C-alpha positions as CSV (number, residue, x, y, z in Angstrom):
1,M,-18.4,-18.4,-4.5
2,N,-16.5,-15.2,-3.7
3,L,-13.4,-13.2,-4.5
4,I,-11.0,-12.2,-1.7
5,I,-8.7,-9.2,-1.7
6,G,-6.1,-9.0,1.0
7,A,-3.4,-6.4,1.7
8,D,0.3,-6.5,2.5
9,I,1.7,-10.0,3.0
10,V,5.5,-9.9,3.9
11,P,7.7,-12.7,5.3
12,T,9.9,-11.2,8.0
13,D,12.6,-12.6,10.2
14,T,10.3,-14.1,12.7
15,N,8.0,-16.0,10.2
16,A,10.0,-16.4,7.0
17,P,10.7,-20.0,8.0
18,I,7.0,-20.7,8.3
19,F,6.5,-19.3,4.8
20,S,9.3,-21.5,3.6
21,E,7.7,-24.6,5.1
22,G,4.6,-23.9,3.1
23,N,2.3,-24.6,6.0
24,A,-0.7,-22.3,5.6
25,E,-2.4,-23.1,8.9
26,N,0.7,-22.1,10.8
27,L,0.5,-18.7,9.0
28,V,-3.2,-18.0,9.3
29,G,-5.0,-20.6,11.5
30,A,-7.6,-23.1,10.5
31,E,-10.6,-20.7,10.4
32,L,-8.9,-18.1,8.1
33,K,-7.5,-20.8,6.0
34,A,-10.9,-22.3,5.4
35,I,-12.2,-18.9,4.3
36,L,-9.3,-18.5,1.8
37,D,-9.9,-22.1,0.6
38,S,-13.6,-21.4,0.0
39,A,-12.8,-18.4,-2.3
40,A,-12.9,-18.7,-6.1
41,Y,-10.1,-16.2,-6.4
42,R,-7.5,-14.6,-4.0
43,I,-5.6,-11.3,-4.6
44,F,-2.9,-9.9,-2.2
45,N,-0.1,-7.4,-2.2
46,L,3.5,-8.6,-2.3
47,E,5.3,-5.9,-0.4
48,T,8.8,-7.4,-0.6
49,P,11.2,-8.8,-3.2
50,L,11.9,-12.6,-3.0
51,T,15.6,-13.1,-3.3
52,D,18.4,-15.0,-1.7
53,E,21.1,-12.3,-2.4
54,A,20.9,-8.9,-0.9
55,T,21.5,-6.3,-3.6
56,P,19.9,-3.1,-1.9
57,I,19.3,0.0,-4.0
58,P,20.1,3.4,-2.5
59,K,16.9,4.8,-1.1
60,G,15.3,6.5,1.8
61,G,13.6,4.0,4.2
62,P,14.2,0.3,4.7
63,N,15.2,-2.2,2.0
64,L,12.9,-5.2,2.5
65,I,14.0,-8.7,1.6
66,A,12.6,-12.3,1.9
67,P,14.0,-15.6,0.7
68,V,12.8,-17.1,-2.6
69,S,11.6,-20.2,-0.7
70,A,9.0,-18.1,1.1
71,V,7.0,-18.3,-2.1
72,K,5.8,-21.7,-0.8
73,G,3.8,-19.9,1.8
74,Y,2.0,-17.8,-0.9
75,R,1.3,-20.9,-2.8
76,A,0.0,-22.8,0.2
77,L,-2.5,-19.9,0.9
78,G,-3.8,-20.4,-2.6
79,I,-3.0,-16.9,-3.7
80,D,-3.9,-16.5,-7.4
81,L,-2.7,-12.9,-8.1
82,L,-0.2,-10.6,-6.4
83,T,0.1,-6.9,-7.0
84,V,3.7,-5.8,-7.1
85,A,3.1,-2.1,-7.8
86,N,4.4,-0.8,-4.5
87,N,7.2,1.1,-2.9
88,H,9.3,-1.9,-1.9
89,I,9.3,-4.3,-4.9
90,L,12.6,-2.8,-6.3
91,D,14.3,-2.7,-2.8
92,Q,16.9,-5.3,-4.0
93,G,17.3,-3.8,-7.5
94,I,16.7,-5.4,-10.9
95,K,18.2,-8.7,-9.8
96,G,15.8,-8.9,-6.8
97,L,12.9,-8.1,-9.0
98,K,13.8,-10.7,-11.5
99,T,14.1,-13.5,-8.9
100,T,10.8,-12.4,-7.5
101,L,8.9,-12.7,-10.8
102,K,10.7,-16.0,-11.6
103,A,9.6,-17.4,-8.3
104,L,5.9,-16.4,-8.9
105,E,6.0,-17.7,-12.4
106,D,7.5,-21.1,-11.4
107,N,4.7,-21.4,-8.8
108,S,1.9,-20.4,-11.2
109,I,1.1,-17.2,-9.3
110,A,0.1,-14.3,-11.5
111,Y,1.2,-10.8,-10.8
112,V,0.3,-7.2,-12.0
113,G,1.7,-3.7,-11.8
114,V,5.3,-4.1,-12.9
115,G,7.2,-4.3,-16.2
116,D,10.4,-3.6,-18.1
117,N,9.0,-0.2,-19.4
118,A,6.1,2.0,-18.6
119,E,3.8,0.3,-21.2
120,D,4.4,-3.2,-19.7
121,A,4.1,-2.0,-16.1
122,A,0.7,-0.5,-16.8
123,K,-0.8,-3.6,-18.3
124,P,-3.9,-4.8,-16.4
125,Y,-4.5,-8.4,-15.5
126,Y,-7.7,-10.1,-16.5
127,F,-9.5,-13.2,-15.2
128,E,-12.9,-14.8,-15.1
129,F,-15.1,-14.8,-12.1
130,E,-18.8,-15.9,-12.1
131,S,-18.8,-15.8,-15.9
132,K,-17.6,-12.2,-15.8
133,K,-14.4,-10.7,-17.0
134,I,-12.6,-8.9,-14.2
135,G,-9.8,-6.4,-14.8
136,V,-7.2,-5.6,-12.1
137,Y,-5.2,-2.4,-12.4
138,A,-2.2,-1.7,-10.1
139,C,-0.3,1.4,-9.6
140,A,1.8,3.2,-6.9
141,E,2.8,6.6,-5.8
142,H,6.3,7.7,-6.8
143,E,8.9,6.4,-4.4
144,F,12.1,4.4,-5.3
145,S,10.4,1.5,-7.1
146,I,8.9,3.2,-10.2
147,V,9.7,2.1,-13.7
148,N,11.7,4.5,-15.8
149,N,13.4,4.7,-19.2
150,S,16.3,2.5,-18.1
151,T,15.1,0.4,-15.2
152,P,12.2,-1.9,-14.8
153,G,9.8,-1.3,-11.9
154,A,6.3,-0.5,-10.7
155,N,3.5,1.3,-12.6
156,P,3.3,4.8,-11.4
157,F,0.0,6.7,-10.8
158,D,-0.3,9.5,-13.3
159,A,-3.7,11.2,-13.5
160,I,-3.8,11.5,-17.3
161,R,-2.3,8.1,-18.1
162,S,-3.8,6.0,-15.3
163,Y,-7.4,7.3,-15.9
164,G,-6.9,6.6,-19.6
165,H,-5.9,3.0,-18.8
166,I,-9.1,2.5,-16.8
167,L,-11.2,3.9,-19.7
168,E,-9.5,1.5,-22.0
169,M,-10.2,-1.4,-19.6
170,K,-13.9,-0.4,-19.3
171,A,-14.4,-1.5,-23.0
172,N,-12.7,-4.9,-22.3
173,C,-14.2,-6.2,-19.1
174,D,-17.3,-6.3,-16.8
175,Y,-15.8,-5.2,-13.5
176,I,-12.7,-3.2,-12.7
177,I,-10.6,-3.4,-9.5
178,V,-7.9,-0.7,-8.9
179,L,-5.3,-1.4,-6.3
180,Y,-3.7,1.9,-5.5
181,H,-0.6,1.8,-3.4
182,G,-0.7,5.3,-1.8
183,G,-1.9,7.5,0.9
184,K,-0.1,8.4,4.1
185,E,1.1,5.5,6.3
186,H,-0.5,5.1,9.8
187,Y,-3.4,7.6,8.9
188,R,-6.9,6.2,8.8
189,Y,-8.6,8.9,6.7
190,P,-8.2,10.2,3.1
191,S,-6.8,13.6,2.4
192,L,-9.0,15.7,0.0
193,D,-6.3,15.0,-2.7
194,L,-6.4,11.2,-2.2
195,Q,-10.2,11.3,-2.3
196,K,-9.9,13.2,-5.6
197,V,-7.5,10.6,-7.0
198,C,-9.7,7.7,-6.0
199,R,-12.9,9.2,-7.1
200,G,-11.1,9.9,-10.5
201,F,-10.7,6.1,-10.9
202,V,-14.4,5.6,-10.4
203,D,-15.3,8.5,-12.7
204,S,-13.1,6.7,-15.3
205,G,-15.0,3.4,-14.9
206,A,-13.5,1.5,-11.9
207,N,-16.0,-0.4,-9.7
208,L,-13.7,-0.9,-6.6
209,V,-10.7,1.1,-5.6
210,V,-8.5,-0.2,-2.7
211,C,-5.7,1.8,-1.1
212,Q,-3.0,-0.5,0.2
213,H,-0.2,1.5,1.8
214,S,-1.3,2.9,5.0
215,H,-0.7,-0.2,7.2
216,C,-3.9,0.5,9.1
217,I,-7.6,0.1,8.5
218,G,-9.2,3.3,7.2
219,C,-12.7,3.8,6.0
220,E,-15.1,3.2,3.1
221,E,-16.7,5.6,0.7
222,K,-19.6,4.8,-1.7
223,Y,-19.1,7.1,-4.6
224,R,-21.4,7.1,-7.6
225,D,-21.5,3.4,-8.6
226,G,-18.2,2.5,-7.0
227,T,-16.7,1.6,-3.6
228,I,-13.5,3.1,-2.4
229,V,-11.6,1.6,0.5
230,Y,-9.1,4.1,2.0
231,G,-6.8,1.6,3.7
232,Q,-7.5,-2.1,4.6
233,G,-4.5,-2.5,7.0
234,N,-1.9,-5.3,6.7
235,F,-2.7,-8.8,6.1
236,L,0.5,-10.5,7.4
237,F,3.4,-8.0,8.0
238,D,5.0,-8.9,11.4
239,H,7.1,-5.7,11.7
240,S,5.6,-3.3,14.3
241,K,3.9,-3.4,17.6
242,K,1.9,-0.3,16.8
243,D,-1.9,-0.8,17.4
244,E,-2.8,0.0,13.9
245,W,-0.6,-2.8,12.6
246,K,-2.5,-5.4,14.7
247,T,-5.7,-5.5,12.7
248,G,-6.7,-5.7,9.0
249,L,-9.5,-6.4,6.7
250,L,-10.1,-8.9,3.9
251,I,-12.4,-7.5,1.2
252,K,-14.9,-10.0,-0.1
253,L,-16.9,-9.8,-3.4
254,D,-19.7,-12.2,-3.8
255,E,-21.2,-13.4,-7.1
256,S,-23.3,-10.3,-7.4
257,F,-20.2,-8.1,-6.6
258,N,-21.5,-6.9,-3.3
259,V,-18.6,-5.8,-1.1
260,S,-18.2,-6.9,2.5
261,Y,-15.3,-7.2,5.0
262,I,-13.7,-9.9,7.1
263,P,-11.6,-8.6,10.1
264,V,-8.3,-10.2,10.9
265,V,-6.0,-9.8,13.8
266,K,-2.2,-10.1,14.2
267,N,-1.1,-12.9,16.6
268,E,2.6,-12.5,17.1
269,N,4.1,-13.7,13.7
270,T,0.8,-15.0,12.3
271,V,-2.6,-13.6,11.5
272,L,-6.0,-15.0,12.6
273,L,-9.7,-14.5,11.9
274,A,-10.9,-11.9,14.5
275,D,-13.4,-13.3,17.0
276,S,-17.0,-12.0,17.1
277,E,-16.4,-9.3,19.6
278,K,-13.2,-7.9,18.0
279,S,-14.8,-8.1,14.6
280,K,-17.8,-5.9,15.7
281,E,-15.3,-3.4,17.2
282,I,-13.3,-3.2,14.0
283,I,-16.3,-2.9,11.7
284,S,-18.0,-0.4,13.9
285,A,-14.9,1.9,13.9
286,F,-14.5,1.4,10.1
287,E,-18.1,2.4,9.5
288,K,-17.9,5.4,11.9
289,R,-14.9,6.8,9.9
290,G,-16.9,6.3,6.7
291,E,-19.7,8.4,8.0
292,E,-17.2,11.1,9.2
293,I,-15.7,11.5,5.7
294,K,-19.0,12.4,4.2
295,S,-18.0,15.9,5.3
296,P,-15.3,17.6,3.2
297,E,-14.8,19.9,6.2
298,F,-14.1,17.0,8.5
299,I,-11.5,15.6,6.0
300,E,-9.7,18.9,5.7
301,K,-9.7,19.5,9.5
302,K,-8.6,16.0,10.4
303,Y,-5.7,16.1,7.8
304,T,-4.6,19.5,8.9
305,E,-4.3,18.3,12.4
306,F,-2.4,15.2,11.2
307,S,-0.1,17.4,9.0
308,M,0.9,19.4,12.1
309,T,2.1,16.2,13.8
310,M,4.4,15.4,10.9
311,I,5.7,18.7,9.7
312,D,8.7,19.0,12.2
313,G,10.0,15.7,10.9
314,Y,9.8,16.8,7.3
315,L,11.5,20.1,8.1
316,R,14.3,18.2,9.8
317,I,14.8,16.1,6.6
318,L,14.9,19.3,4.5
319,S,17.3,21.0,6.9
320,G,19.7,18.1,6.8
321,K,19.8,18.0,10.6
322,K,20.9,14.7,12.1
323,M,19.4,13.3,15.3
324,C,21.9,11.6,17.5
325,L,20.8,8.9,20.0
326,P,20.7,11.2,23.1
327,Y,18.7,13.9,21.1
328,K,16.3,11.2,20.0
329,V,15.8,9.9,23.5
330,L,15.3,13.4,24.9
331,N,13.0,14.4,22.1
332,K,10.8,11.4,22.8
333,L,10.7,12.1,26.5
334,L,9.6,15.6,25.7
335,K,7.0,14.3,23.3
336,G,8.6,16.0,20.3
337,K,9.0,19.4,21.8
338,L,12.7,19.5,21.4
339,L,12.5,18.9,17.6
340,H,9.7,21.4,17.4
341,F,11.7,24.1,19.1
342,S,14.7,23.3,16.9
343,M,12.8,23.5,13.7
344,N,11.0,26.7,14.7
345,R,14.4,28.3,15.2
346,R,15.6,27.2,11.8
347,F,12.5,28.0,9.8
348,N,10.9,31.4,10.2
349,K,7.8,32.3,8.3
350,R,9.8,33.7,5.3
351,K,11.8,30.5,5.0
352,L,8.6,28.3,5.3
353,L,7.0,30.3,2.5
354,S,10.1,29.7,0.3
355,V,9.9,26.0,1.1
356,L,6.2,25.9,0.3
357,N,6.7,27.7,-3.0
358,V,9.4,25.2,-4.3
359,I,7.3,22.2,-3.3
360,E,3.9,23.4,-4.4
361,C,4.8,25.0,-7.7
362,E,5.0,22.3,-10.4
363,A,7.9,23.9,-12.3
364,H,10.0,24.2,-9.1
365,R,9.1,20.8,-7.9
366,E,10.0,19.1,-11.2
367,L,13.4,20.8,-11.3
368,I,14.2,19.8,-7.7
369,I,13.3,16.2,-8.3
370,Q,15.4,16.0,-11.4
371,A,18.4,17.6,-9.8
372,L,18.1,15.4,-6.7
373,K,18.0,12.3,-8.8
374,N,21.1,13.4,-10.6
375,K,22.9,14.2,-7.4
376,T,22.1,10.7,-5.9
377,L,23.1,8.7,-8.9
């Protein structure tokens, strides 16, 4: 017997009808369905609210939505537990969250990582596996879905509180799984800070830490007595044609809690078990990245390079500069050079140092966040 952990599973326009039909083989194929059926327990990430009425919240980024009837697909796949601590679960507001949780409850699918208040949202979920008590803790980085004093939502990561929750769990169960919705999208390696966060979970007592936000397969780290997976890719999220979206990993725990991986591949609006050749290719690259991150210097160098590909976009957001369609097209043709030139003109070294200061300093950052929240109410 084994336990399966999958990543993001999201009904989209092209496959929501398949979910609503509740035909699992049309979603994942016969081979992958057999693997899921053979598992003693199945955990996935529900990356969208299930609701039939759009009530989108104001936010940066897309507001995802899927029909309530799509829950039939989750049930048909035999999913036992869904983590809902992510950056999209509140996309359709409190009403969308309530219809989501009701749909799961009506179909006997458990969930973890959300609540009416911070205490409820932080509650772990416990279940039995191979005569052992397993605890699942789910939390997310701060975006637009986080619980607050007046609004239900997802459990936020907070170093003091979250590590304290794991310490409490350690006294109540035999094995702890942390599902952390964080890290940079479309990036296959951890930053040094993400590594510190995930290692902190292991230091506090977690046995397995899984990052589920990057939409691409990352790498594995064996740290002390724990395993950390920095990105397992999507499971079924038919949203992008980018290469990194086309593959994913299922994480398998056997009866002795040994960790192994099952590669899957996107096939238009479905997902299938990877064939032998593709599976070897995926695992080989996954293991290679795992070797590379044994060097802190490599992690820092790789993340610095990645940051330089992203900074112009962030500076554009901070500057309030809009990109009209002709500008976007020309910038793409010039491989980002137009935006880079524009941001270099707007931000000299002195201005960049000021931006760095207000973002890096905790007191400044806290004030900015509070003021921005007030201005966007």
